[in-house]
C-alpha positions in Angstrom: 184.4 -28.1 88.5 180.7 -29.3 88.9 181.9 -32.2 90.6 183.9 -30.2 93.2 181.0 -28.1 93.7 178.5 -30.7 94.1 180.9 -32.2 96.9 181.3 -28.9 98.8 177.5 -28.3 98.6 176.9 -31.9 100.0 179.8 -31.5 103.0 178.0 -28.1 103.7 174.5 -29.6 103.7 175.5 -32.3 106.0 177.7 -30.4 108.3 174.7 -27.9 108.6 172.4 -30.9 109.8 174.9 -32.3 112.3 175.4 -28.5 113.6 171.7 -28.3 114.0 171.5 -31.6 115.7 174.1 -30.5 118.2 172.4 -27.4 118.9 169.2 -29.1 119.8 171.2 -31.4 122.0 172.8 -28.8 124.0 169.3 -26.8 124.0 167.6 -30.0 125.5 170.5 -30.3 128.2 170.6 -26.5 129.4 166.6 -26.7 129.5 166.7 -29.9 131.7 169.2 -28.3 134.0 167.6 -25.0 134.5 164.0 -26.5 134.8 164.5 -29.8 136.6 168.2 -29.4 137.8 169.3 -31.8 140.9 172.6 -30.2 141.7 171.3 -27.5 144.0 169.1 -30.0 146.3 172.0 -32.2 146.4 174.2 -29.5 147.3 171.8 -28.2 150.1 171.9 -31.7 151.7 175.8 -32.0 151.4 176.2 -28.5 152.8 173.4 -28.0 155.6 172.7 -31.7 156.5 176.4 -33.1 156.5 178.6 -29.8 156.7 182.1 -29.5 156.2 183.7 -32.9 155.0 187.3 -33.1 156.1 189.2 -36.4 155.2 188.8 -38.9 157.9 185.7 -37.3 159.4 182.5 -38.7 160.0 181.2 -36.0 158.1 183.0 -37.3 155.0 182.0 -40.7 155.7 178.4 -39.4 155.7 179.0 -37.7 152.2 180.4 -40.9 150.9 177.2 -42.8 151.9 174.8 -40.0 150.8 176.1 -39.5 147.2 176.5 -43.2 146.7 172.8 -43.7 147.4 171.9 -40.9 144.9 173.8 -42.2 142.2 172.3 -45.3 142.7 168.6 -43.8 142.6 169.8 -42.3 139.1 169.8 -46.0 137.5 173.1 -45.9 136.6 174.8 -49.2 135.1 177.0 -49.2 138.1 177.9 -47.7 141.4 180.7 -48.5 143.7 183.2 -47.3 146.3 186.7 -47.2 145.8 189.0 -47.4 149.0 191.7 -45.1 149.7 193.6 -44.4 152.9 193.6 -40.5 153.8 195.1 -38.6 156.6 193.1 -37.6 159.7 193.7 -34.2 161.2 191.6 -32.4 163.7 191.4 -28.7 164.5 190.4 -29.1 167.9 189.2 -26.2 170.0 188.8 -22.5 168.5 192.1 -20.8 168.1 193.1 -17.7 170.1 195.4 -15.0 169.1 196.5 -11.6 170.4 199.0 -8.9 170.0 200.3 -7.0 173.2 202.1 -3.5 172.4 202.6 -0.3 173.9 199.1 0.4 172.6 197.1 -2.1 174.5 196.0 -5.6 173.7 194.5 -6.5 170.2 192.6 -9.9 169.6 193.0 -11.1 165.9 191.2 -13.7 164.0 193.4 -16.9 163.2 192.9 -20.4 162.3 195.3 -23.3 162.1 196.6 -24.3 158.8 195.7 -28.0 157.8 198.3 -30.4 159.1 200.0 -28.2 161.3 200.9 -29.1 165.1 199.3 -27.6 168.0 201.2 -25.1 170.2 202.1 -25.9 173.7 198.8 -26.1 176.0 199.9 -22.7 177.2 200.3 -21.2 174.0 203.3 -19.4 172.2 204.2 -15.7 173.2 207.2 -13.9 171.6 208.2 -11.3 169.3 206.9 -11.2 165.7 208.7 -10.5 162.5 206.9 -9.3 159.2 208.2 -10.8 156.0 206.9 -10.8 152.4 208.0 -14.2 151.6 210.1 -17.1 152.0 213.0 -15.3 150.4 213.0 -12.7 153.3 214.0 -15.2 155.8 217.7 -15.4 154.2 217.9 -11.5 154.7 217.0 -11.6 158.2 219.1 -14.6 159.1 219.3 -17.2 161.9 220.2 -14.5 164.8 217.3 -12.2 164.4 214.6 -15.0 163.6 215.7 -17.7 166.3 213.1 -18.0 169.0 210.6 -15.6 167.3 207.3 -15.9 165.4 207.6 -15.2 161.5 204.5 -13.3 159.9 204.3 -14.0 156.1 202.4 -10.7 154.7 202.4 -11.1 151.1 199.0 -10.4 149.6 197.4 -12.0 146.4 198.4 -9.8 143.6 195.1 -7.4 142.9 196.4 -6.6 139.4 196.0 -10.2 138.2 192.4 -10.5 136.3 193.0 -14.2 136.7 192.6 -14.8 140.5 194.0 -18.2 140.4 197.3 -16.9 139.1 197.3 -14.3 142.0 196.8 -17.2 144.4 199.6 -19.1 142.9 201.8 -15.8 143.4 201.7 -16.2 147.2 200.6 -19.7 148.3 203.9 -20.9 148.8 204.2 -19.0 152.1 201.4 -21.0 153.4 202.4 -24.3 152.2 206.0 -24.3 152.9 206.5 -21.2 155.3 206.6 -23.3 158.4 209.2 -25.6 156.8 211.5 -22.7 155.8 210.9 -20.8 159.1 212.4 -24.1 160.9 215.7 -23.7 159.5 216.2 -20.4 160.9 214.8 -21.6 164.3 211.6 -19.9 164.4 209.1 -20.9 166.9 206.1 -20.4 164.9 204.5 -18.8 161.9 201.4 -16.7 161.0 200.4 -16.3 157.2 198.2 -13.8 155.7 195.0 -15.5 154.2 194.9 -16.0 150.6 191.8 -13.7 150.0 191.8 -10.5 147.7 188.9 -9.0 149.9 189.6 -7.3 153.0 187.4 -9.3 155.8 187.6 -10.9 159.1 187.6 -14.7 158.0 191.0 -16.4 158.4 191.5 -19.0 155.7 192.9 -22.4 156.3 194.5 -24.6 153.6 197.3 -27.1 153.3 200.8 -26.8 154.7 203.7 -29.2 154.8 206.7 -30.0 157.0 208.6 -31.8 154.5 210.8 -34.2 156.1 211.2 -32.2 159.3 211.0 -34.6 162.3 207.8 -34.1 164.2 209.8 -33.1 167.6 211.2 -30.1 165.5 208.1 -28.9 163.9 206.3 -25.4 164.8 202.7 -24.5 164.8 201.4 -22.5 161.7 198.3 -20.6 161.6 196.7 -18.1 159.2 195.3 -14.7 159.9 192.5 -12.7 158.1 193.3 -10.1 155.6 191.9 -7.4 158.1 193.9 -8.9 160.8 196.9 -8.8 158.6 196.8 -5.1 158.1 196.2 -4.7 161.4 199.0 -6.6 162.8 201.4 -4.8 160.2 200.4 -1.4 161.1 200.7 -2.3 164.9 204.2 -3.5 164.3 205.3 -0.3 162.5 204.2 1.6 165.7 205.9 -0.9 168.1 208.4 -3.2 166.5 208.9 -5.0 170.0 205.3 -5.9 170.4 204.7 -9.5 171.7 202.2 -11.8 169.7 200.3 -14.6 171.4 198.4 -17.6 169.9 197.2 -20.9 171.0 195.8 -23.7 168.8 194.8 -27.2 169.6 195.1 -29.3 166.3 196.0 -32.9 166.1 197.3 -35.7 163.7 196.1 -39.1 163.8 196.9 -42.3 162.0 195.6 -42.7 158.3 192.0 -44.1 158.0 190.2 -45.7 155.2 187.6 -43.6 153.2 186.5 -44.0 149.8 186.1 -42.4 146.1 182.7 -42.6 145.1 182.0 -43.7 141.6 179.2 -44.3 139.0 179.0 -45.1 135.2 176.9 -45.2 132.2 178.4 -47.9 130.1 179.0 -47.2 126.5 176.9 -48.4 123.6 179.6 -48.9 121.2 183.0 -48.4 122.9 182.3 -49.3 126.5 186.4 -49.9 127.1 186.8 -46.1 126.2 186.4 -44.2 129.4 185.4 -40.4 130.1 185.4 -39.1 133.5 183.7 -36.3 135.1 184.3 -35.3 138.8 185.1 -33.0 141.8 186.2 -33.6 145.2 183.8 -34.9 148.2 186.2 -33.5 150.9 186.5 -30.0 152.2 188.0 -28.0 154.8 186.1 -27.8 158.2 185.5 -24.2 158.7 182.5 -23.7 156.5 180.4 -26.2 154.8 182.5 -26.5 151.6 179.7 -25.5 149.2 182.0 -23.8 146.7 185.1 -26.1 147.3 184.2 -28.5 146.1 180.5 -29.2 146.9 179.4 -27.4 143.8 181.9 -29.5 141.6 180.6 -33.1 143.2 176.9 -32.0 142.4 177.6 -30.6 139.0 179.4 -33.8 138.2 176.7 -36.1 139.5 174.1 -33.9 137.4 176.1 -34.7 134.1 175.3 -38.2 134.0 171.6 -37.6 135.0 171.3 -34.8 132.3 172.8 -37.0 129.9 170.5 -39.8 130.7 167.4 -37.4 130.5 168.4 -35.9 127.3 167.8 -39.3 125.8 171.2 -39.4 124.4 173.2 -43.0 124.3 176.8 -42.7 124.8 179.1 -44.3 122.8 181.7 -44.6 125.3 181.8 -45.3 129.1 180.9 -42.1 131.3 182.3 -42.1 134.7 181.4 -39.6 137.5 184.3 -39.6 140.0 183.9 -38.0 143.5 187.4 -37.8 144.7 188.3 -38.0 148.4 191.2 -36.1 150.1 192.1 -33.5 147.4 192.4 -30.8 150.4 195.2 -32.2 152.2 196.9 -35.1 150.4 195.2 -35.6 147.0 194.9 -39.5 147.9 191.8 -40.1 146.0 193.1 -38.8 142.6 196.3 -40.9 143.1 194.5 -43.8 143.9 191.9 -43.7 141.0 194.9 -43.3 138.6 196.7 -46.1 140.2 193.8 -48.6 139.9 193.3 -47.3 136.2 196.9 -48.1 135.4 196.9 -51.5 137.1 193.6 -52.5 135.2 195.0 -50.9 132.1 191.8 -48.8 131.4 191.5 -46.7 128.5 190.7 -43.0 129.5 190.1 -40.8 126.6 188.8 -37.8 128.5 188.7 -36.2 131.9 186.7 -33.0 133.1 187.0 -31.7 136.7 185.0 -29.1 138.5 187.0 -27.5 141.4 186.6 -23.6 140.9 183.2 -22.9 142.7 180.0 -23.0 141.6 179.8 -19.4 140.0 178.7 -18.4 136.3 180.7 -20.9 133.9 182.8 -18.9 131.5 184.5 -22.1 129.6 187.0 -24.4 130.1 190.9 -25.0 130.2 192.2 -28.0 128.5 195.6 -29.8 129.1 195.8 -31.5 125.8 197.7 -31.6 122.2 197.4 -28.7 119.7 195.6 -31.1 117.3 193.0 -32.0 120.1 192.8 -28.4 121.1 191.9 -27.4 117.3 189.0 -30.0 117.7 187.8 -28.1 120.9 187.9 -24.7 119.1 185.4 -26.0 116.4 182.5 -26.5 119.2 183.0 -22.8 120.4 180.0 -21.5 118.3 177.8 -24.1 120.0 178.3 -22.7 123.4 177.9 -18.9 122.3 174.1 -18.8 123.0 175.1 -19.6 126.6 177.7 -16.9 127.1 180.3 -19.5 127.2 183.4 -18.0 125.5 186.5 -19.2 127.2 188.7 -22.0 125.6 192.2 -21.9 126.6 194.9 -24.2 127.1 196.3 -24.7 130.9 195.8 -26.3 134.1 192.6 -28.8 134.3 192.4 -30.1 137.7 194.3 -31.6 140.7 192.4 -34.8 141.0 192.6 -35.7 137.3 196.1 -34.5 137.1 197.6 -38.0 138.2 195.7 -39.7 135.1 197.8 -37.5 132.5 199.3 -39.4 129.8 199.8 -39.3 126.1 196.7 -38.8 124.2 194.4 -38.2 127.2 192.6 -34.9 127.0 192.0 -33.1 130.4 189.8 -30.3 131.1 188.5 -28.2 134.0 185.4 -26.0 134.1 186.3 -22.4 134.4 183.6 -20.2 136.1 184.0 -16.6 136.8 186.8 -16.4 139.5 186.5 -12.9 141.0 184.7 -14.0 144.1 186.1 -17.5 144.5 188.8 -16.6 146.9 186.4 -14.5 149.2 185.2 -17.9 150.1 188.0 -20.5 149.5 188.8 -22.5 152.8 187.2 -20.1 155.0 184.1 -20.2 157.4 181.9 -18.3 154.9 182.2 -21.2 152.0 178.6 -21.9 152.8 175.2 -22.9 151.0 173.8 -19.4 150.9 176.6 -18.0 148.7 176.0 -20.5 146.0 173.5 -19.0 143.3 171.1 -21.7 142.2 171.0 -20.9 138.6 174.7 -20.4 138.2 175.5 -23.9 139.6 172.9 -25.3 137.2 174.3 -23.6 134.2 177.9 -24.9 135.2 176.3 -28.6 135.3 174.8 -28.2 131.7 178.1 -26.9 130.3 179.8 -29.8 131.5 177.5 -32.2 130.4 177.4 -30.5 126.9 181.0 -30.9 126.6 180.7 -34.5 127.6 178.3 -35.0 125.1 180.5 -33.4 122.1 183.6 -35.1 123.2 181.5 -38.8 123.1 180.0 -38.0 119.8 183.1 -36.7 117.8 186.2 -38.0 120.1 189.7 -36.8 119.9 192.8 -38.7 118.8 192.9 -42.5 119.2 192.5 -43.6 123.0 195.7 -44.6 124.8 196.1 -47.5 127.2 197.1 -46.1 130.5 200.4 -47.7 131.1 202.4 -48.7 134.2 
């Protein structure tokens, strides 16, 4: 009994020492981020000097060059560019839309959806039919739809506290609404913006025609939430009202771009790789500060904070700034493809792509055993008000890496204001809070430190 007591006492003693050391390390990381952070300055340049960084654009290339130079200035062991072919789509001149009814003419704020074809040069004008989603098309049938414009007006569910769940509940009308409407002979579609707030900002986003030939494609645009409500009310008063819209977008051939990658080589297990990243591209309406400039600069600062804290990582830590998450996921797929071809051992991947708001915790895509390991670290984060540790989706760009034994994680900031700015003209630098952004970078760096120090289940080789 006495021997057991001594063993338990010794175990508790060394556990306490380790806990104290980890607390000091996290404190060092947070102190550095909040008093000498770089993320906000980097974001200021990306947003205000470069601007929106749509894949294939000059701004996207400038962002590649800028972030590569900044990573090199950090003194990392290696910085390089990974070529990737990306789609090139341009919006063209500003879109125009209005409704003509018995009450007169009402101008409405719209924007083309990413990947949409243009309208004819003179625009499109016709009867507009309101539906709540793609399932309503079957109820109307081809006889009523053919030659008319479809207005998808299903809002995000305000009862859902998790706003990403609300987004998932209605985004299919934006992504596949045109392809479905084409089956019934529609001439175009208008989609309510994915936004819980009532405002006048139309929100763009990716859409797809599937395998439909170019000659059969119809133009697709988003309308602001205020505009959608105004349009819906006007149609109730005059169902024969005529809707007009004109957009000038164009799809070009794919062009070459790059993922930007930098790494600190591991001191003990250099062949075991942990990555942290966000996507460098953004939509073109705002400057992409929340989506995903914030994730880019937070990920860059993770490596700087690790170096500045004096900690020598045992595993190799990479920052990956992915290109083309918004309209193709080409960067994430290319990184995973190269990793598989090289048979690299990835043990952990962390993504920030939910805005630069106050961090609340992480979501993990992993085994129950690995999640149990994560739960052991919760008390270390409690002083920083980080409390959300859940299993779930980790991130789009790191998703293609998924393999047995690999732990994926996503930073989870407070999401209540995220969709006020998502893919819209007001996703701009002034809407990012410096302290919240820095807290997110420190929270990510702290998790990376703990994963490097304690690890998970044995690393797996990424197989073909």
